TIFINU-398861 format. One record per residue (C-alpha): x, y, z; residue in three letters. Coordinates in steps of 0.5 Angstrom, whole numbers, plus 500, padded with zeros to 3 digits. Each point is the difference from the previous one (the first is absolute). Example, Ala and Ser with C-alpha at 12.3 -4.5 7.8 and 13.67 -1.06 7.14 Angstrom:
2
ATOM  east  north   up  residu
ATOM   525    491  516     ALA
ATOM   502    507  498     SER
***
This chain:
288
ATOM  east  north   up  residu
ATOM   741    643  607     UNK
ATOM   495    506  501     UNK
ATOM   498    503  507     UNK
ATOM   493    497  498     UNK
ATOM   502    493  499     UNK
ATOM   505    500  506     UNK
ATOM   494    502  504     UNK
ATOM   495    494  498     UNK
ATOM   506    495  501     UNK
ATOM   501    502  507     UNK
ATOM   492    500  501     UNK
ATOM   499    493  497     UNK
ATOM   506    498  504     UNK
ATOM   496    502  506     UNK
ATOM   494    497  498     UNK
ATOM   503    493  499     UNK
ATOM   503    500  507     UNK
ATOM   496    501  506     UNK
ATOM   502    503  507     UNK
ATOM   503    495  504     UNK
ATOM   501    495  495     UNK
ATOM   507    497  498     UNK
ATOM   503    497  494     UNK
ATOM   499    493  498     UNK
ATOM   503    495  505     UNK
ATOM   504    493  500     UNK
ATOM   502    496  494     UNK
ATOM   494    498  495     UNK
ATOM   498    493  501     UNK
ATOM   501    495  494     UNK
ATOM   494    496  501     UNK
ATOM   496    496  495     UNK
ATOM   494    502  498     UNK
ATOM   494    496  502     UNK
ATOM   497    496  494     UNK
ATOM   492    502  499     UNK
ATOM   496    497  495     UNK
ATOM   499    505  495     UNK
ATOM   492    502  498     UNK
ATOM   498    497  494     UNK
ATOM   499    503  494     UNK
ATOM   493    503  499     UNK
ATOM   495    496  495     UNK
ATOM   497    503  494     UNK
ATOM   493    503  502     UNK
ATOM   502    498  507     UNK
ATOM   495    504  505     UNK
ATOM   504    502  506     UNK
ATOM   497    500  507     UNK
ATOM   503    502  507     UNK
ATOM   505    495  502     UNK
ATOM   503    498  493     UNK
ATOM   507    501  499     UNK
ATOM   502    501  493     UNK
ATOM   505    503  495     UNK
ATOM   499    503  493     UNK
ATOM   506    498  497     UNK
ATOM   506    496  501     UNK
ATOM   504    506  503     UNK
ATOM   494    504  503     UNK
ATOM   500    501  507     UNK
ATOM   496    495  504     UNK
ATOM   493    503  502     UNK
ATOM   495    498  505     UNK
ATOM   492    502  500     UNK
ATOM   498    503  506     UNK
ATOM   492    501  502     UNK
ATOM   496    506  500     UNK
ATOM   499    502  507     UNK
ATOM   500    506  506     UNK
ATOM   505    502  505     UNK
ATOM   502    505  504     UNK
ATOM   506    504  497     UNK
ATOM   505    504  504     UNK
ATOM   501    500  508     UNK
ATOM   500    505  506     UNK
ATOM   507    499  501     UNK
ATOM   503    505  496     UNK
ATOM   498    507  497     UNK
ATOM   501    497  492     UNK
ATOM   496    494  501     UNK
ATOM   494    504  503     UNK
ATOM   494    501  500     UNK
ATOM   499    492  499     UNK
ATOM   494    499  496     UNK
ATOM   496    494  497     UNK
ATOM   502    499  493     UNK
ATOM   496    495  495     UNK
ATOM   504    496  494     UNK
ATOM   494    499  495     UNK
ATOM   503    496  496     UNK
ATOM   505    494  500     UNK
ATOM   507    501  497     UNK
ATOM   507    497  499     UNK
ATOM   506    502  504     UNK
ATOM   507    497  500     UNK
ATOM   501    494  504     UNK
ATOM   507    502  501     UNK
ATOM   504    507  499     UNK
ATOM   502    501  493     UNK
ATOM   507    497  498     UNK
ATOM   506    501  496     UNK
ATOM   498    494  496     UNK
ATOM   494    504  498     UNK
ATOM   503    506  499     UNK
ATOM   505    497  495     UNK
ATOM   495    497  496     UNK
ATOM   497    507  499     UNK
ATOM   508    502  498     UNK
ATOM   500    494  495     UNK
ATOM   494    502  497     UNK
ATOM   502    508  499     UNK
ATOM   495    502  505     UNK
ATOM   505    503  505     UNK
ATOM   506    503  499     UNK
ATOM   502    501  508     UNK
ATOM   505    494  502     UNK
ATOM   499    500  508     UNK
ATOM   506    499  504     UNK
ATOM   499    494  505     UNK
ATOM   504    503  506     UNK
ATOM   505    493  499     UNK
ATOM   494    496  503     UNK
ATOM   499    496  494     UNK
ATOM   494    500  495     UNK
ATOM   497    493  501     UNK
ATOM   493    500  503     UNK
ATOM   502    507  503     UNK
ATOM   495    506  500     UNK
ATOM   502    505  495     UNK
ATOM   503    507  503     UNK
ATOM   503    507  498     UNK
ATOM   494    501  495     UNK
ATOM   496    507  500     UNK
ATOM   493    501  500     UNK
ATOM   500    502  493     UNK
ATOM   504    494  498     UNK
ATOM   495    495  504     UNK
ATOM   494    503  496     UNK
ATOM   504    499  494     UNK
ATOM   501    493  501     UNK
ATOM   492    499  502     UNK
ATOM   498    503  493     UNK
ATOM   505    496  497     UNK
ATOM   497    494  503     UNK
ATOM   493    502  499     UNK
ATOM   502    501  492     UNK
ATOM   503    493  500     UNK
ATOM   494    496  503     UNK
ATOM   494    504  498     UNK
ATOM   498    501  507     UNK
ATOM   501    506  505     UNK
ATOM   506    500  505     UNK
ATOM   501    506  504     UNK
ATOM   502    502  507     UNK
ATOM   495    499  506     UNK
ATOM   497    505  503     UNK
ATOM   501    501  508     UNK
ATOM   494    497  501     UNK
ATOM   501    494  496     UNK
ATOM   507    499  503     UNK
ATOM   497    501  507     UNK
ATOM   494    495  499     UNK
ATOM   505    495  497     UNK
ATOM   505    500  505     UNK
ATOM   495    500  506     UNK
ATOM   496    494  497     UNK
ATOM   494    500  504     UNK
ATOM   504    502  506     UNK
ATOM   499    506  505     UNK
ATOM   507    500  504     UNK
ATOM   507    503  498     UNK
ATOM   502    494  496     UNK
ATOM   496    495  497     UNK
ATOM   502    495  505     UNK
ATOM   499    505  506     UNK
ATOM   503    506  503     UNK
ATOM   507    498  502     UNK
ATOM   505    497  496     UNK
ATOM   504    494  502     UNK
ATOM   507    498  498     UNK
ATOM   501    498  493     UNK
ATOM   492    502  498     UNK
ATOM   502    506  496     UNK
ATOM   507    503  497     UNK
ATOM   500    506  503     UNK
ATOM   506    503  505     UNK
ATOM   501    496  506     UNK
ATOM   495    495  498     UNK
ATOM   504    494  501     UNK
ATOM   500    498  493     UNK
ATOM   507    499  496     UNK
ATOM   499    506  496     UNK
ATOM   497    505  505     UNK
ATOM   504    506  500     UNK
ATOM   504    498  494     UNK
ATOM   496    499  494     UNK
ATOM   494    497  496     UNK
ATOM   499    493  501     UNK
ATOM   498    495  493     UNK
ATOM   492    500  499     UNK
ATOM   497    495  504     UNK
ATOM   504    500  506     UNK
ATOM   495    501  505     UNK
ATOM   493    497  501     UNK
ATOM   494    503  495     UNK
ATOM   494    504  503     UNK
ATOM   493    496  500     UNK
ATOM   499    502  493     UNK
ATOM   507    497  497     UNK
ATOM   504    507  500     UNK
ATOM   507    500  502     UNK
ATOM   504    506  503     UNK
ATOM   494    505  501     UNK
ATOM   504    501  506     UNK
ATOM   507    502  500     UNK
ATOM   506    498  495     UNK
ATOM   499    506  495     UNK
ATOM   496    506  500     UNK
ATOM   495    500  495     UNK
ATOM   498    506  495     UNK
ATOM   492    501  499     UNK
ATOM   497    505  496     UNK
ATOM   497    505  504     UNK
ATOM   504    507  501     UNK
ATOM   502    501  507     UNK
ATOM   495    504  505     UNK
ATOM   501    501  507     UNK
ATOM   494    497  503     UNK
ATOM   493    497  497     UNK
ATOM   496    506  501     UNK
ATOM   497    502  494     UNK
ATOM   501    493  497     UNK
ATOM   496    497  494     UNK
ATOM   495    495  503     UNK
ATOM   501    495  494     UNK
ATOM   506    495  500     UNK
ATOM   504    504  494     UNK
ATOM   506    503  501     UNK
ATOM   500    507  503     UNK
ATOM   504    504  495     UNK
ATOM   499    508  501     UNK
ATOM   506    504  500     UNK
ATOM   506    501  497     UNK
ATOM   502    492  502     UNK
ATOM   508    502  501     UNK
ATOM   499    495  506     UNK
ATOM   497    493  499     UNK
ATOM   497    496  506     UNK
ATOM   504    493  502     UNK
ATOM   498    495  504     UNK
ATOM   502    493  503     UNK
ATOM   506    502  504     UNK
ATOM   507    497  498     UNK
ATOM   506    496  503     UNK
ATOM   503    507  501     UNK
ATOM   495    503  505     UNK
ATOM   497    497  507     UNK
ATOM   493    496  500     UNK
ATOM   496    506  501     UNK
ATOM   501    502  493     UNK
ATOM   498    494  498     UNK
ATOM   493    500  503     UNK
ATOM   494    499  495     UNK
ATOM   497    508  501     UNK
ATOM   507    503  500     UNK
ATOM   502    505  494     UNK
ATOM   506    504  498     UNK
ATOM   502    504  495     UNK
ATOM   505    500  495     UNK
ATOM   502    505  494     UNK
ATOM   497    496  494     UNK
ATOM   507    501  496     UNK
ATOM   504    497  506     UNK
ATOM   502    493  499     UNK
ATOM   503    496  506     UNK
ATOM   502    493  502     UNK
ATOM   495    499  505     UNK
ATOM   494    502  495     UNK
ATOM   497    495  495     UNK
ATOM   492    499  498     UNK
ATOM   495    495  498     UNK
ATOM   494    501  495     UNK
ATOM   493    500  500     UNK
ATOM   497    496  494     UNK
ATOM   493    502  499     UNK
ATOM   494    495  499     UNK
ATOM   496    501  494     UNK
***
């Protein structure tokens, strides 16, 4: 191993463990996943409208159509979330009802569209968020899904992600400003998986738009390159991809971190090439 590679490994490890945090604690609970009826397959020629849930194919991720609208993006709580600004979502789009699962990723492997086989950290793969995937791998999965379905799948922008997470709310979370026991899978949040590992998708209540785990469970990749704050940010809801993009934005918090990291406005950075057991994703599907 040369010095440059060693330095990167040390740097990556430092990024993944924030100051004051310990390792996962406790024995992973073996709890049967909640049975939730799957979204229906889209009908030929079906015109999608806000509120619709659908799948483009049997093994495709379940999607929910969210409406266009206006919201206040960011907050005054932290430098990285400033300045808050009014953001307009001009067109409806569909976003993953759940975090993308191992089953969805396996469909890509089976079809020859993906080669990486993500480790499940011995938590199992049944209705579990896929983890240990880099930003480039996720973009490759989206490209494969787009080619397979004839639709446009991609990672959400920061603006789209926060808009979907808020679901019309103005507080820290879609349900208010404080996390109660067993409302979110985050460290010391009173859930069976808190500080231990990811929960199966659908283990907590969805937000008003029918989206699960926008707060906690696993952090989620978005398309944007990391910027230290919103100074000079684009006025549109498109991803901000100025710079070299070594670091990408991650959203939503996780089981590993405290509830403050799960706020709708919270944003963190992660090297795009670095995978983690607390990091997953969900996709946007554009509406034609």
